[in-house]
FIRO-864360 format. One line per 10 residues: their letters; for each residue x, y, z of C-alpha. Coordinates in steps of 0.5 Angstrom, whole numbers. Example, Ala and Ser with C-alpha at 12.3 -4.5 7.8 and 13.67 -1.06 7.14 Angstrom:
<nodes>
as) 25,-9,16 | 27,-2,14 $
</nodes>
This chain:
<nodes>
mvesepkfyi) -43,137,-59 | -45,130,-62 | -50,126,-58 | -47,119,-56 | -51,113,-59 | -56,110,-54 | -53,103,-51 | -58,97,-50 | -56,92,-45 | -58,85,-46 $
pesfqvnydv) -59,80,-40 | -54,74,-41 | -60,69,-41 | -62,72,-47 | -55,73,-51 | -54,68,-57 | -49,63,-56 | -47,60,-62 | -44,54,-59 | -46,47,-62 $
tsqfrmiwnv) -47,44,-55 | -51,50,-52 | -56,50,-59 | -57,43,-58 | -59,44,-51 | -63,50,-52 | -67,46,-58 | -68,40,-53 | -71,44,-48 | -76,47,-52 $
vkaplivpfl) -79,41,-55 | -78,36,-49 | -84,38,-45 | -89,39,-51 | -87,33,-55 | -82,29,-52 | -85,27,-45 | -92,26,-48 | -89,22,-53 | -85,18,-49 $
nacvyislam) -90,17,-43 | -95,14,-49 | -89,9,-51 | -89,7,-43 | -97,6,-43 | -97,2,-49 | -91,-2,-47 | -94,-3,-40 | -100,-6,-44 | -96,-11,-48 $
almlfmervy) -92,-13,-42 | -98,-15,-39 | -101,-18,-45 | -95,-23,-45 | -95,-23,-37 | -102,-26,-37 | -101,-31,-43 | -95,-34,-39 | -99,-34,-33 | -105,-37,-36 $
mgivivlikl) -100,-43,-40 | -96,-44,-33 | -103,-45,-30 | -106,-50,-35 | -99,-54,-36 | -99,-55,-29 | -106,-58,-29 | -105,-62,-35 | -99,-65,-31 | -103,-66,-25 $
fwkkpeqryn) -110,-68,-27 | -110,-69,-35 | -110,-76,-37 | -105,-79,-42 | -107,-78,-50 | -107,-86,-50 | -113,-85,-45 | -116,-79,-48 | -116,-82,-55 | -119,-88,-58 $
yeplqddeel) -112,-92,-58 | -110,-99,-60 | -103,-101,-62 | -103,-104,-69 | -101,-111,-69 | -97,-115,-73 | -100,-121,-76 | -97,-127,-80 | -103,-129,-84 | -105,-122,-86 $
ggsnfpvvlv) -98,-119,-87 | -98,-112,-87 | -105,-111,-90 | -108,-109,-83 | -103,-103,-83 | -105,-97,-87 | -100,-94,-93 | -96,-89,-90 | -92,-84,-95 | -85,-81,-92 $
qipmfnerev) -83,-74,-95 | -76,-72,-94 | -75,-65,-97 | -68,-63,-99 | -64,-57,-102 | -56,-58,-102 | -56,-62,-96 | -49,-65,-97 | -48,-66,-89 | -54,-69,-87 $
ykvsigaacg) -58,-73,-93 | -56,-79,-90 | -59,-78,-83 | -66,-77,-85 | -66,-82,-91 | -63,-88,-87 | -68,-86,-81 | -74,-87,-86 | -71,-93,-89 | -70,-96,-82 $
lswptdrlvi) -77,-94,-79 | -81,-101,-76 | -87,-101,-81 | -88,-106,-87 | -84,-105,-93 | -90,-106,-97 | -94,-101,-94 | -89,-95,-93 | -87,-90,-99 | -81,-86,-98 $
qvlddstdpv) -80,-80,-103 | -74,-76,-103 | -76,-69,-106 | -69,-66,-108 | -69,-59,-110 | -61,-59,-110 | -58,-54,-115 | -51,-57,-113 | -50,-63,-118 | -45,-67,-114 $
vkqmvemecq) -50,-67,-108 | -56,-69,-113 | -52,-75,-115 | -50,-77,-108 | -57,-76,-106 | -59,-80,-112 | -54,-86,-111 | -56,-86,-103 | -63,-87,-105 | -61,-93,-110 $
rwaskginit) -57,-96,-105 | -63,-97,-100 | -68,-99,-106 | -63,-105,-108 | -64,-107,-101 | -72,-108,-102 | -74,-101,-99 | -79,-97,-103 | -76,-91,-104 | -76,-86,-110 $
yqirenrvgy) -72,-80,-112 | -75,-74,-114 | -73,-67,-117 | -76,-61,-120 | -74,-56,-126 | -75,-50,-121 | -76,-49,-114 | -82,-45,-115 | -86,-45,-108 | -79,-48,-104 $
kagalkeglk) -81,-53,-99 | -88,-52,-100 | -88,-53,-107 | -83,-59,-107 | -88,-62,-102 | -94,-61,-106 | -91,-64,-112 | -90,-70,-109 | -97,-71,-107 | -99,-71,-114 $
rsyvkhceyv) -95,-77,-116 | -100,-83,-118 | -98,-88,-113 | -100,-83,-107 | -107,-84,-108 | -106,-91,-104 | -103,-87,-98 | -107,-85,-92 | -102,-81,-88 | -96,-77,-90 $
vifdadfspp) -90,-76,-85 | -85,-71,-86 | -78,-70,-84 | -73,-65,-86 | -66,-67,-88 | -63,-67,-81 | -68,-71,-77 | -67,-78,-75 | -74,-81,-72 | -73,-87,-68 $
pdflrrgipf) -76,-94,-71 | -82,-94,-67 | -84,-87,-69 | -90,-89,-74 | -92,-95,-70 | -93,-90,-64 | -96,-84,-68 | -101,-87,-73 | -105,-91,-68 | -108,-84,-66 $
lvgnpelalv) -110,-82,-73 | -113,-89,-75 | -117,-89,-69 | -120,-82,-68 | -122,-79,-75 | -123,-72,-73 | -115,-72,-72 | -111,-69,-78 | -104,-68,-75 | -100,-72,-70 $
qgrwrfvnan) -94,-67,-68 | -88,-70,-65 | -83,-67,-61 | -76,-65,-63 | -69,-67,-59 | -63,-63,-61 | -56,-67,-62 | -52,-61,-62 | -55,-58,-56 | -48,-58,-52 $
eclltrmqem) -44,-55,-58 | -44,-48,-56 | -47,-42,-52 | -52,-41,-58 | -55,-48,-59 | -56,-48,-51 | -60,-42,-51 | -64,-44,-57 | -65,-50,-53 | -68,-46,-48 $
sldyhftveq) -73,-43,-52 | -75,-49,-56 | -76,-53,-50 | -81,-48,-47 | -85,-48,-54 | -85,-56,-54 | -86,-57,-47 | -91,-51,-46 | -94,-48,-52 | -95,-54,-56 $
evgsathaff) -98,-58,-50 | -103,-53,-48 | -105,-52,-55 | -106,-59,-56 | -110,-60,-49 | -114,-54,-49 | -116,-53,-56 | -113,-59,-60 | -110,-53,-64 | -103,-51,-65 $
gfngtagiwr) -98,-49,-70 | -95,-55,-74 | -87,-55,-74 | -86,-57,-81 | -83,-63,-79 | -83,-70,-75 | -91,-69,-76 | -96,-74,-79 | -101,-72,-83 | -108,-75,-85 $
iaaineaggw) -107,-73,-93 | -115,-72,-93 | -114,-67,-89 | -109,-63,-93 | -113,-64,-99 | -119,-61,-96 | -115,-55,-93 | -113,-53,-100 | -106,-57,-100 | -99,-53,-99 $
kdrttvedmd) -99,-46,-101 | -93,-42,-101 | -96,-35,-100 | -92,-34,-94 | -85,-37,-91 | -89,-41,-86 | -92,-46,-90 | -93,-51,-84 | -97,-46,-80 | -101,-44,-86 $
lavraslrgw) -103,-51,-87 | -105,-52,-80 | -109,-46,-79 | -113,-47,-85 | -114,-55,-83 | -117,-52,-76 | -122,-47,-79 | -124,-53,-83 | -126,-57,-76 | -120,-61,-76 $
kflylgdlqa) -116,-63,-69 | -109,-64,-68 | -105,-68,-62 | -98,-66,-60 | -94,-72,-57 | -89,-70,-52 | -86,-77,-52 | -86,-78,-59 | -79,-75,-61 | -74,-74,-67 $
nselpstlra) -67,-72,-66 | -65,-66,-70 | -60,-61,-71 | -60,-53,-68 | -56,-48,-72 | -49,-47,-70 | -47,-41,-73 | -50,-34,-72 | -51,-33,-79 | -56,-39,-80 $
frfqqhrwsc) -59,-37,-74 | -61,-30,-76 | -64,-33,-83 | -68,-38,-79 | -71,-33,-74 | -72,-28,-80 | -77,-33,-83 | -80,-36,-76 | -82,-28,-74 | -84,-25,-81 $
gpanlfrkma) -88,-31,-84 | -93,-32,-78 | -94,-24,-78 | -95,-24,-86 | -100,-30,-85 | -104,-27,-79 | -104,-21,-84 | -107,-25,-89 | -112,-30,-85 | -114,-25,-79 $
mdiirnkkvk) -121,-24,-83 | -122,-31,-85 | -121,-33,-78 | -126,-28,-76 | -131,-30,-81 | -131,-37,-80 | -137,-41,-78 | -134,-48,-77 | -130,-47,-70 | -132,-44,-64 $
fwkkvyviys) -132,-37,-61 | -127,-39,-56 | -122,-42,-61 | -122,-36,-65 | -120,-32,-59 | -115,-37,-58 | -112,-37,-65 | -112,-29,-66 | -111,-27,-59 | -106,-32,-56 $
fflvrkivah) -103,-36,-62 | -102,-30,-67 | -102,-23,-63 | -99,-25,-57 | -94,-30,-58 | -92,-28,-66 | -92,-21,-65 | -93,-17,-58 | -87,-22,-55 | -82,-20,-60 $
mvtfffyclv) -84,-12,-60 | -85,-11,-53 | -78,-14,-51 | -75,-10,-56 | -79,-3,-55 | -79,-3,-48 | -73,-6,-45 | -68,-4,-51 | -71,3,-53 | -76,6,-48 $
ipltilvpev) -73,4,-42 | -66,7,-44 | -69,13,-47 | -73,15,-40 | -66,15,-37 | -65,21,-42 | -72,24,-40 | -73,24,-32 | -80,27,-33 | -82,20,-35 $
yvpiwgavyi) -83,15,-30 | -83,7,-31 | -86,3,-25 | -82,-2,-22 | -87,-7,-23 | -86,-6,-31 | -79,-5,-31 | -77,-11,-26 | -82,-15,-23 | -86,-17,-30 $
psiitilnsv) -80,-19,-34 | -77,-23,-28 | -83,-27,-27 | -84,-28,-35 | -77,-31,-35 | -78,-35,-30 | -84,-38,-33 | -80,-39,-39 | -74,-43,-36 | -79,-49,-34 $
gtprsihllf) -77,-53,-40 | -70,-53,-39 | -68,-54,-32 | -61,-56,-34 | -59,-49,-37 | -62,-45,-31 | -55,-42,-29 | -55,-39,-36 | -62,-36,-35 | -59,-29,-34 $
ywilfenvms) -55,-29,-41 | -61,-32,-44 | -65,-26,-42 | -59,-21,-45 | -59,-25,-52 | -66,-26,-53 | -67,-18,-52 | -61,-17,-57 | -65,-22,-62 | -72,-18,-61 $
lhrtkatlig) -69,-13,-65 | -68,-18,-71 | -75,-21,-70 | -78,-14,-69 | -76,-12,-76 | -78,-19,-79 | -85,-18,-76 | -86,-11,-78 | -83,-13,-85 | -89,-19,-85 $
lleygranew) -94,-15,-83 | -93,-9,-88 | -91,-15,-93 | -85,-11,-95 | -78,-12,-98 | -76,-19,-95 | -83,-22,-93 | -82,-28,-97 | -75,-29,-97 | -73,-36,-96 $
vvteklgdsv) -66,-38,-94 | -65,-46,-92 | -62,-46,-85 | -55,-49,-86 | -53,-56,-83 | -47,-59,-81 | -49,-66,-79 | -43,-71,-77 | -38,-65,-77 | -42,-61,-72 $
nnnklksdaa) -37,-63,-67 | -31,-66,-71 | -31,-61,-77 | -25,-57,-74 | -21,-64,-72 | -22,-66,-79 | -20,-60,-83 | -13,-60,-78 | -12,-67,-80 | -13,-66,-87 $
akkgnvkvqk) -8,-60,-87 | -3,-64,-84 | -4,-70,-88 | -4,-66,-95 | 1,-61,-92 | -5,-56,-94 | -5,-49,-90 | -11,-48,-86 | -13,-41,-89 | -14,-36,-84 $
ktrskfmerl) -20,-32,-84 | -20,-26,-89 | -22,-19,-88 | -28,-20,-92 | -30,-26,-88 | -30,-21,-82 | -34,-16,-85 | -39,-22,-87 | -40,-23,-79 | -41,-16,-77 $
nllelgfavf) -48,-14,-76 | -48,-6,-76 | -55,-5,-73 | -53,-9,-67 | -47,-5,-66 | -51,1,-67 | -55,0,-61 | -49,-2,-57 | -47,5,-58 | -54,8,-56 $
lffcgcydyv) -54,3,-50 | -47,5,-48 | -49,12,-48 | -55,11,-44 | -51,7,-39 | -46,12,-38 | -51,18,-37 | -55,14,-32 | -48,12,-28 | -47,20,-28 $
hgkhnyfiyl) -54,23,-27 | -59,18,-26 | -62,15,-20 | -65,8,-22 | -58,4,-23 | -60,2,-30 | -53,3,-32 | -52,-4,-29 | -57,-8,-34 | -55,-3,-40 $
flqtltftiv) -47,-4,-40 | -49,-12,-40 | -54,-11,-45 | -49,-7,-49 | -44,-12,-48 | -49,-18,-51 | -50,-13,-57 | -43,-12,-58 | -42,-20,-58 | -47,-21,-63 $
gfgyvgtiv) -45,-15,-67 | -39,-18,-68 | -42,-25,-70 | -38,-29,-64 | -44,-32,-60 | -44,-39,-64 | -36,-39,-62 | -37,-39,-55 | -38,-46,-51 $
</nodes>
């Protein structure tokens, strides 16, 4: 008799299921408790700490700006200020000699704007020297700019056209080369205007007296106004961000510590301060901020004048805006990496000014502000939906960002109705800015990439009409956007995050308890719009 083989009964819970979904669920359950949950909890705590840093910074600046508006004296009362008067007997000899520098690079659309505005400044012609620093690579543009300079020179304006053999140092290199000219030694001050800037005629008459009467001042910075702010939704949102920068950040830095970042244009420098600080350097893509920090460490002070304004142009295409934001985010982070220890070791400035520069100016505004927006609101919170064991307090997820947003909106009350979409758009751009910030901190890859911001000039509002008219007149067909143009508009990273947020939103709608899906679906839509590159076309 053959004995039957023993039978083993395996409980169903231990039976191996080779289905991919079940396998993934099993692995997820194994690693979630010991690894995923503690890691996400740590990310939440770090994000909350950064959010509190940004929140306290915004509240501090909000309190200070209110005190400034209510109790601070006007700059003309705080500083030694006496307007320069015309004298028929002395002529212009009681006016200091001022150098105007206009750096350019293939500025076909706007070169006449800044040249014409500079030549129209209300200042004695024999006390004004205008330099057009043209790094253009397009020979046609170079010829047009040179002819424009010759046209003004024929009218008695002291204007010189300068070119270089190469673009070493980009804008910083051009400005540095311009200061080497022999005639510059007779100039006491230099004012810089980018190619799309058009200052009012009295710009120098209102700004120079502060430098003349206060030898401790190195810089008088004017405010930017935007001629194309109403062009599209992209420019309206840029205006909101920059108005807060000028209305609050620059004003607070000027009033409390006499320090802020030079904006690179529409500012008047004391040439002696530039030389003492070591001149222009091209080690980062924010040569303006670099010079400001070095001059501040030498003990020089800065003054911001909110009512001293110059018209300028905002990037009206998403591609141009992204390049600009990469430079503006990567450069400060890279400069912080290079100068942090120099600031700490410096003995010429007070302790609290060091704290302000390192903590407030660099760490919170240039690094934390970008990172917390992306990591917390676009990454960590969506991930906690998939891991319900991780708790995010409502004050960190809702209350703090709401207050920060309201405080950020004070600079542009006319756009208050765009506030909600501005939040969503800023969250999308925080991905791009965070990537650029990390590149700057690690000094990796595109850390020193410099792409000149595209400008449209007079064609801002009329280029479509002009192209249509030209097509009709010349019987030329207006070419449709090709597939390659479409592919150039695509931003795959943003589209990838749109998919991720949509998945998290769907999961929260089915299984979640916090109703985050409303925010996630709206954020998905904004990531998708930016991903396809259509923000600049929305009016």
